[in-house]
PyMOL CGO cylinders between C-alpha atoms (Angstrom):
from pymol import cmd
from pymol.cgo import CYLINDER

trace = [
    CYLINDER, 0.02, -0.08, 0.20, 1.26, 3.09, -0.93, 0.3, 1, 1, 1, 1, 1, 1,
    CYLINDER, 1.26, 3.09, -0.93, 1.64, 6.61, 1.63, 0.3, 1, 1, 1, 1, 1, 1,
    CYLINDER, 1.64, 6.61, 1.63, -0.43, 9.35, 1.15, 0.3, 1, 1, 1, 1, 1, 1,
    CYLINDER, -0.43, 9.35, 1.15, 0.73, 12.85, 2.47, 0.3, 1, 1, 1, 1, 1, 1,
    CYLINDER, 0.73, 12.85, 2.47, -1.18, 15.75, 2.19, 0.3, 1, 1, 1, 1, 1, 1,
    CYLINDER, -1.18, 15.75, 2.19, 0.46, 19.04, 2.27, 0.3, 1, 1, 1, 1, 1, 1,
    CYLINDER, 0.46, 19.04, 2.27, 0.00, 22.83, 1.22, 0.3, 1, 1, 1, 1, 1, 1,
    CYLINDER, 0.00, 22.83, 1.22, 0.61, 23.46, -2.47, 0.3, 1, 1, 1, 1, 1, 1,
    CYLINDER, 0.61, 23.46, -2.47, 3.79, 24.55, -3.62, 0.3, 1, 1, 1, 1, 1, 1,
    CYLINDER, 3.79, 24.55, -3.62, 4.66, 27.23, -6.18, 0.3, 1, 1, 1, 1, 1, 1,
    CYLINDER, 4.66, 27.23, -6.18, 6.40, 24.36, -8.33, 0.3, 1, 1, 1, 1, 1, 1,
    CYLINDER, 6.40, 24.36, -8.33, 3.41, 22.49, -7.79, 0.3, 1, 1, 1, 1, 1, 1,
    CYLINDER, 3.41, 22.49, -7.79, 0.94, 24.40, -9.89, 0.3, 1, 1, 1, 1, 1, 1,
    CYLINDER, 0.94, 24.40, -9.89, 1.21, 23.43, -13.45, 0.3, 1, 1, 1, 1, 1, 1,
    CYLINDER, 1.21, 23.43, -13.45, 0.54, 20.25, -12.53, 0.3, 1, 1, 1, 1, 1, 1,
    CYLINDER, 0.54, 20.25, -12.53, -2.60, 21.21, -10.26, 0.3, 1, 1, 1, 1, 1, 1,
    CYLINDER, -2.60, 21.21, -10.26, -3.96, 23.34, -12.89, 0.3, 1, 1, 1, 1, 1, 1,
    CYLINDER, -3.96, 23.34, -12.89, -3.58, 20.54, -15.88, 0.3, 1, 1, 1, 1, 1, 1,
    CYLINDER, -3.58, 20.54, -15.88, -5.65, 17.98, -13.39, 0.3, 1, 1, 1, 1, 1, 1,
    CYLINDER, -5.65, 17.98, -13.39, -8.23, 20.37, -13.23, 0.3, 1, 1, 1, 1, 1, 1,
    CYLINDER, -8.23, 20.37, -13.23, -8.43, 21.49, -16.74, 0.3, 1, 1, 1, 1, 1, 1,
    CYLINDER, -8.43, 21.49, -16.74, -8.68, 17.57, -17.74, 0.3, 1, 1, 1, 1, 1, 1,
    CYLINDER, -8.68, 17.57, -17.74, -11.24, 17.54, -14.80, 0.3, 1, 1, 1, 1, 1, 1,
    CYLINDER, -11.24, 17.54, -14.80, -13.29, 19.96, -16.20, 0.3, 1, 1, 1, 1, 1, 1,
    CYLINDER, -13.29, 19.96, -16.20, -13.04, 18.43, -19.65, 0.3, 1, 1, 1, 1, 1, 1,
    CYLINDER, -13.04, 18.43, -19.65, -14.42, 14.73, -17.76, 0.3, 1, 1, 1, 1, 1, 1,
    CYLINDER, -14.42, 14.73, -17.76, -17.02, 16.41, -15.97, 0.3, 1, 1, 1, 1, 1, 1,
    CYLINDER, -17.02, 16.41, -15.97, -18.22, 18.73, -18.70, 0.3, 1, 1, 1, 1, 1, 1,
    CYLINDER, -18.22, 18.73, -18.70, -18.30, 17.04, -21.71, 0.3, 1, 1, 1, 1, 1, 1,
    CYLINDER, -18.30, 17.04, -21.71, -21.61, 17.54, -23.52, 0.3, 1, 1, 1, 1, 1, 1,
    CYLINDER, -21.61, 17.54, -23.52, -22.92, 20.20, -20.79, 0.3, 1, 1, 1, 1, 1, 1,
    CYLINDER, -22.92, 20.20, -20.79, -20.43, 22.91, -22.05, 0.3, 1, 1, 1, 1, 1, 1,
    CYLINDER, -20.43, 22.91, -22.05, -18.93, 23.19, -25.48, 0.3, 1, 1, 1, 1, 1, 1,
    CYLINDER, -18.93, 23.19, -25.48, -16.60, 21.16, -26.83, 0.3, 1, 1, 1, 1, 1, 1,
    CYLINDER, -16.60, 21.16, -26.83, -14.77, 24.52, -28.24, 0.3, 1, 1, 1, 1, 1, 1,
    CYLINDER, -14.77, 24.52, -28.24, -14.61, 25.99, -25.37, 0.3, 1, 1, 1, 1, 1, 1,
    CYLINDER, -14.61, 25.99, -25.37, -13.34, 23.02, -23.31, 0.3, 1, 1, 1, 1, 1, 1,
    CYLINDER, -13.34, 23.02, -23.31, -10.66, 21.98, -26.02, 0.3, 1, 1, 1, 1, 1, 1,
    CYLINDER, -10.66, 21.98, -26.02, -9.23, 25.47, -26.18, 0.3, 1, 1, 1, 1, 1, 1,
    CYLINDER, -9.23, 25.47, -26.18, -8.64, 25.56, -22.06, 0.3, 1, 1, 1, 1, 1, 1,
    CYLINDER, -8.64, 25.56, -22.06, -4.60, 25.71, -22.07, 0.3, 1, 1, 1, 1, 1, 1,
    CYLINDER, -4.60, 25.71, -22.07, -2.78, 25.14, -18.42, 0.3, 1, 1, 1, 1, 1, 1,
    CYLINDER, -2.78, 25.14, -18.42, -0.56, 28.50, -19.53, 0.3, 1, 1, 1, 1, 1, 1,
    CYLINDER, -0.56, 28.50, -19.53, -3.41, 30.89, -19.76, 0.3, 1, 1, 1, 1, 1, 1,
    CYLINDER, -3.41, 30.89, -19.76, -4.78, 29.63, -17.06, 0.3, 1, 1, 1, 1, 1, 1,
    CYLINDER, -4.78, 29.63, -17.06, -2.06, 30.36, -14.46, 0.3, 1, 1, 1, 1, 1, 1,
    CYLINDER, -2.06, 30.36, -14.46, -1.63, 33.85, -15.51, 0.3, 1, 1, 1, 1, 1, 1,
    CYLINDER, -1.63, 33.85, -15.51, -4.88, 33.95, -13.94, 0.3, 1, 1, 1, 1, 1, 1,
]
cmd.load_cgo(trace, "trace")
């Protein structure tokens, strides 16, 4: 069994967290939100926001 460590996010984690968020949106909202919007979601643009 693998140990799970819960910790606060670090600056180096931001791109991976945003990537998980975007992929989650693409899965959760497929067919609900326009696919064109979902397909244009961009990690770097999201980080800037």
